[in-house]
C-alpha positions in Angstrom: 6.0 21.4 9.0 12.7 22.3 10.3 11.1 18.7 9.8 11.4 18.6 6.0 15.1 18.1 6.7 14.3 14.5 7.6 13.6 11.7 5.1 10.2 11.1 6.5 9.1 13.5 9.3 5.5 12.4 9.3 6.3 8.7 9.7 8.6 9.5 12.6 5.8 11.2 14.4 2.8 9.1 13.4 4.1 5.6 12.9 7.1 3.3 12.5 9.2 2.6 9.4 9.4 -1.1 10.1 9.4 -3.7 7.3 6.2 -5.3 8.4 4.1 -6.4 5.3 1.1 -4.5 4.2 -1.8 -5.7 2.1 -1.7 -4.6 -1.6 -3.9 -5.5 -4.5 -1.3 -4.6 -7.1 1.3 -7.2 -6.1 1.5 -11.0 -5.8 3.0 -10.5 -2.3 2.3 -7.9 0.4 4.4 -4.8 0.1 6.8 -3.8 2.9 6.3 -0.4 4.4 9.3 1.1 2.5 8.0 -0.4 -0.8 4.6 1.0 -0.2 6.1 4.4 0.7 8.0 4.3 -2.6 4.8 3.5 -4.6 2.9 6.3 -2.9 5.6 8.8 -3.9 5.9 7.4 -7.4 2.2 8.2 -7.9 2.9 11.9 -7.5 5.5 12.1 -10.3 4.8 14.3 -13.3 5.3 11.3 -15.6 1.9 10.0 -14.4 0.1 12.8 -16.2 -0.9 10.8 -19.3 -4.2 10.6 -21.1 -4.9 7.3 -19.4 -4.1 8.7 -16.0 -6.1 12.0 -16.2 -8.7 12.5 -13.5 -11.5 13.6 -15.7 -13.8 14.4 -12.8 -11.4 17.0 -11.5 -10.6 18.3 -15.0 -14.3 18.8 -15.9 -15.1 20.3 -12.5 -12.3 22.8 -12.9 -13.3 23.7 -16.4 -16.9 24.3 -15.4 -15.9 26.4 -12.4 -13.6 28.6 -14.5 -16.2 29.0 -17.1 -18.7 30.0 -14.5 -16.3 32.5 -13.0 -15.8 34.2 -16.4 -19.6 34.4 -16.7 -20.1 35.8 -13.2 -19.6 39.5 -14.0 -22.6 39.4 -16.3 -24.8 38.3 -13.4 -23.5 40.7 -10.8 -25.5 41.5 -7.7 -24.2 42.9 -4.4 -25.9 40.1 -2.5 -24.1 37.4 -4.6 -20.8 39.3 -4.4 -21.1 39.7 -0.6 -22.0 36.0 -0.2 -18.9 35.1 -2.2 -16.7 37.2 0.0 -18.0 35.7 3.2 -17.9 32.1 1.9 -14.3 32.7 0.6 -13.2 33.6 4.1 -15.1 30.7 5.7 -13.9 28.1 3.3 -10.3 29.3 2.8 -9.2 30.9 6.0 -11.2 28.8 8.4 -11.7 25.6 6.3 -8.3 25.3 4.5 -5.7 27.4 6.4 -7.0 26.8 9.9 -8.7 23.4 9.4 -7.0 21.3 6.8 -3.6 22.9 7.2 -2.8 23.9 10.7 -5.3 21.7 12.6 -5.3 18.4 10.6 -2.0 18.4 8.7 0.3 19.7 11.4 -1.7 19.2 14.6 -0.8 22.8 15.7 -3.9 23.1 17.8 -7.0 21.2 19.0 -10.6 22.2 18.6 -13.8 21.3 20.5 -16.0 18.8 18.7 -18.7 21.2 17.3 -16.0 23.5 15.9 -14.0 20.6 14.5 -17.1 19.5 12.5 -17.8 23.0 11.3 -14.2 23.6 10.3 -14.0 20.4 8.3 -17.3 21.1 6.6 -15.9 24.5 5.6 -12.9 22.8 4.2 -15.1 20.4 2.2 -17.0 23.4 0.8 -13.7 24.9 -0.4 -13.7 22.3 -3.2 -10.0 21.5 -2.6 -10.5 17.8 -1.8 -11.5 15.7 1.2 -9.8 16.4 4.6 -7.9 13.1 4.4 -6.6 13.6 0.9 -5.6 17.2 1.5 -3.8 16.6 4.7 -2.0 13.4 3.6 -0.8 15.1 0.4 0.4 18.1 2.3 2.4 15.9 4.6 4.0 14.3 1.6 4.9 17.8 0.4 6.7 18.5 3.7 8.5 15.1 3.7 9.8 15.6 0.1 9.7 19.3 -0.4 11.3 20.3 -3.8 12.6 16.7 -4.1 11.4 13.8 -6.2 8.0 12.7 -4.9 6.9 16.2 -3.9 3.3 16.4 -5.2 3.7 20.0 -6.5 7.2 21.3 -6.7 8.2 24.1 -9.1 11.3 22.2 -9.9 9.0 20.2 -12.1 7.7 23.4 -13.7 5.7 26.3 -12.5 2.5 25.1 -14.2 2.9 21.7 -12.7 3.2 23.1 -9.2 0.3 25.6 -9.7 -2.3 23.4 -11.5 -1.3 20.4 -13.5 -0.5 18.1 -10.6 -4.2 18.1 -9.7 -5.2 16.3 -12.8 -3.3 13.0 -12.1 -5.8 10.3 -11.1 -5.3 8.6 -7.7 -7.5 5.5 -7.4 -8.9 4.2 -4.1 -6.0 1.8 -3.5 -3.4 4.6 -3.9 -5.4 6.8 -1.5 -5.5 4.1 1.1 -1.8 3.5 0.8 -1.3 7.3 1.1 -3.4 7.4 4.3 -1.6 4.5 5.8 1.8 6.0 5.2 1.2 9.7 5.8 -2.0 10.1 7.8 -2.7 6.9 9.9 -3.8 9.2 12.8 -6.3 10.9 10.6 -7.6 7.9 8.7 -8.7 6.4 12.0 -11.1 9.3 12.7 -14.7 8.4 11.8 -15.6 12.0 11.2 -12.9 12.3 8.5 -13.9 9.0 7.0 -17.5 10.4 6.8 -16.3 13.4 4.9 -14.2 11.2 2.7 -17.3 9.4 1.5 -19.5 12.4 1.3 -17.1 15.1 -0.1 -18.4 14.9 -3.7 -22.1 14.9 -2.8 -21.8 17.8 -0.3 -19.9 19.9 -2.8 -22.4 19.3 -5.6 -25.4 19.8 -3.3 -23.9 23.1 -2.1 -23.9 24.3 -5.7 -27.5 23.1 -6.2 -28.6 24.9 -3.0 -27.0 28.2 -4.2 -28.9 28.1 -7.4 -32.2 27.2 -5.6 -31.7 30.1 -3.2 -30.4 32.8 -5.5 -30.5 31.7 -9.1 -27.6 32.2 -11.5 -26.0 35.2 -9.7 -25.6 33.3 -6.4 -24.4 30.1 -8.2 -21.9 31.9 -10.4 -20.5 34.2 -7.6 -21.1 32.1 -4.4 -19.8 28.9 -6.1 -17.8 29.4 -9.3 -16.1 32.8 -8.8 -15.5 32.1 -5.1 -14.0 28.7 -5.8 -11.8 29.8 -8.7 -10.3 32.7 -6.6 -9.8 30.3 -3.7 -8.1 27.7 -6.0 -5.6 30.1 -7.4 -4.9 31.7 -4.0 -4.0 28.3 -2.6 -2.1 27.2 -5.7 0.1 30.3 -5.5 1.3 28.9 -2.2 2.5 25.8 -4.0 4.0 27.6 -6.9 4.9 31.3 -6.3 6.2 30.9 -2.8 8.8 28.3 -4.0 9.9 30.7 -6.7 9.9 34.3 -5.4 10.2 36.2 -2.1 12.6 36.4 0.8 13.8 33.8 3.4 13.9 34.2 7.2 15.3 30.7 7.6 17.7 28.4 5.8 15.8 25.2 4.7 16.7 22.4 2.3 13.9 23.4 0.0 13.2 26.6 -2.0 10.4 28.0 0.2 10.0 31.8 0.3 7.9 34.4 2.1 5.8 36.3 -0.4 3.7 39.2 0.9 1.0 39.2 -1.9 0.4 35.5 -1.5 0.0 36.0 2.3 -2.7 38.6 1.5 -4.5 36.3 -0.9 -4.2 33.2 1.2 -4.9 34.5 4.7 -1.3 34.3 5.9 -0.2 31.1 4.2 2.3 33.1 2.0 4.8 33.3 4.8 5.8 29.9 3.5 9.5 29.8 4.4 8.5 30.5 8.0 6.1 27.6 7.8 8.6 25.2 6.3 11.2 26.0 8.8 8.8 25.7 11.8 5.7 23.8 10.6 4.4 22.8 14.0 3.6 26.3 15.2 0.1 27.6 14.5 1.4 31.0 13.5 2.7 31.6 10.0 3.8 35.2 10.4 7.0 35.5 12.6 8.0 39.1 12.0 5.8 42.0 13.2 4.9 43.0 9.6 4.0 39.5 8.5 0.3 39.7 8.8 -1.5 36.4 9.4 -5.3 36.6 9.5 -5.7 32.9 10.2 -3.6 33.2 13.3 -5.9 35.9 14.6 -8.9 33.5 13.9 -7.1 30.9 16.0 -6.4 33.3 18.8 -10.1 34.3 18.8 -11.2 30.7 19.0 -8.8 30.1 21.9 -10.1 33.2 23.7 -13.6 31.8 23.4 -12.6 28.4 24.7 -13.2 26.7 21.4 -9.5 26.0 20.6 -6.9 24.7 23.0 -3.4 23.2 23.2 -2.4 25.8 20.6 1.3 25.9 19.6 1.7 29.6 19.7 5.5 29.7 19.7 7.1 32.5 17.7 10.6 31.3 16.6 11.7 34.8 15.7 11.4 35.8 19.4 12.9 32.6 20.9 
């Protein structure tokens, strides 16, 4: 979420593991569910990172964003810097940590419709993928954490878990298999399907809008620098928190709690807590484990915008 102790926690909650056939364009006969599950996991193996399997769109985007971030200090303005800070919080804490992670991936809370739309839009503007792809991939991570099939385990190398796993191409057929196996509840949501189709255009148009409004300073700070800092903050959760830190709970993976990642990633660095108890909406379980995203959730609940929040604190149970 401890559900990673099971072979397939997401399937147990969101669907059956029956051997009913599923349609597949890559086989002469329909694949069974277990065969399709195996194919989905195989698509995340590091051996898929070959020249023919590189996602060049992702690679070029990441290269341009990092180049822009390096150029940003030469175009500094306080307005652009302030915009980057506000957008970083909106897109990372609200969009990714609250929206993609705790709301979509783990269903730790519910949101009223206008807030649900806004939160998903913030997630899209983070540049970390569509809501469906992010949530489904994260569910795979919990199902196979630090085992073969984990999309980003440091057991396959720290650089693989931090960055390189992103450059493997996943075609439409694989994505649909992934959604059927790990996010059938989300794939049926028309709002998420809309964002699946419009993710790229929305992200590109947001960059165009920043340049139109504030020229190079706003583009380089509000888009490039902000995205690059957000990327590495999130990637440290995948890499660093499975390598260093302390553990409050015994789990079958190598998840750790790491304070500086928790600061950079709005509470997500309390990763061992999360892997032991993924269904709770709070990542910090000890009094000193500061979790800004949890306070955002509490604020939304107080305003009547979030409900059915799983606020259980296992350390106090």
